[in-house]
N, C-alpha and C positions, 0 to 999 in steps of 0.2 A: 503493499499499500504506499502510495505516496503522501507527502504533508497535506497535499490538496484534500486527499480523501478524509485524513485525520480533521482536517479543518471542516469539512462539510459534516462529520460526524459531531463537532462541537457545535456548529451552528444548529443541528437537528436537535439536539440536547438543549440548546438555549431557546429554541421554538417550543420544545415540549414545555418547558419551565413556563415559558410566558403563557402558552395556552392553559396550562394547569392554574395558574395565578388568575387569569381572567375568567375562565369558566366557572371557577367557583365562586366568583362573584354572583353568579346568578344560580347555579345549581344549588347551593346553601340553602337560599329562600325557598325555591322550588323543592327541594328533599325535605325540608321541615313541613310544608304544606301537604306533602304526599306522604309523609311518615316513613320516610327512608332512613333506617337506623344508621347505616354506614356514614351518612354524612354528620354524624354527632362524633365520630370517632375523633379523639382528643389529639392523637400523633399528627393524624390528617390535618387538622384544624390547626396545630400549632404550626405545623410546617408551611402551611398556607400563609398564616399571619407573619410569621418569621420572614419569608421570603418577600412579601409586599413591604414590610418595614426596610429589609435590606436595599431593595430597589430604590425606594423613596430616599433613604440616607444616602446611598450612591450619588442620586442626582442632587442632593442638598449639598453635597461636600465637593460635588463636581468631578467624580472619580469616575472612570470608565469601568464597566462591567468587566469582571475578570474572564469570562467567557469570550468576550469582545477581543480581549487582548489577546487570549490563548489562540482564538482564530486567526487573529492576522499576524500574530508571530509565526505560526504554521505556514501560512500563506506567503509570508515574507513581504507581502504586498498588503495594501488597505482594501483592493477589491479582488474579485475573482469573477471567471466567466463561467464556471460551472452551473449545470442545471439545477443542483440544488442550493448552491448559493445564490442563484439569481432569482430564484422564486420565493426561497423562505427569507432572503433579505427583503425582497419588497414587500412581504406580509409582516414582517417582524420590525422594520425600521424605516421611520419616516423622516422626510426632511423638514422639521419644524423647527422654530427657535426652542431652546433651552427652557424657556420660560413656560413653554406649553407643558413640556413634561414635568417640569417641578409641579405645576398646580394640578396635572393630570395624577402623578403619582402621590400627591397629598391627598387629593380628594379621594383616589382608591385606596389610601392607607385609613382614612376615615371611615370608608365604607366598609373596609375589611373589619375596623373596629366596631362599628355599628352592628355588623351582621354576628360578630362574636358576642354581644351583649343579648342581641333580640334573638339570637338562634344559637344559643350556647352549645358547646360541645358537651359530651358526657364528663361528668367528674371523675377523677381519677379514683381506681379501686386500690387505694394502698392497705 
């Protein structure tokens, strides 16, 4: 495998994480409405809220995502023309001002906190 293949794998993982975070914004409230027990899983919910706050903190501090750094390093350049890179990048990355992302991530962090409170995970069984 070439470094571009590994970079595509990193980009795919990055996309899966972003999809996970965004999808749970909607799945959690629906899961509660339809009484899906798995949506109350504390580890799943902790993973979700930690990821969302990590992304927000990165943006506030002006830090580039480690997955983006790894991908770029593997490619040795800032862009690639591979199929996976082209399409996932179009979905994952937008060319908006940093302020847009800062506001969006803060709002998403607030939403994540609100759904944690309104639709709490199960309590730990210690």
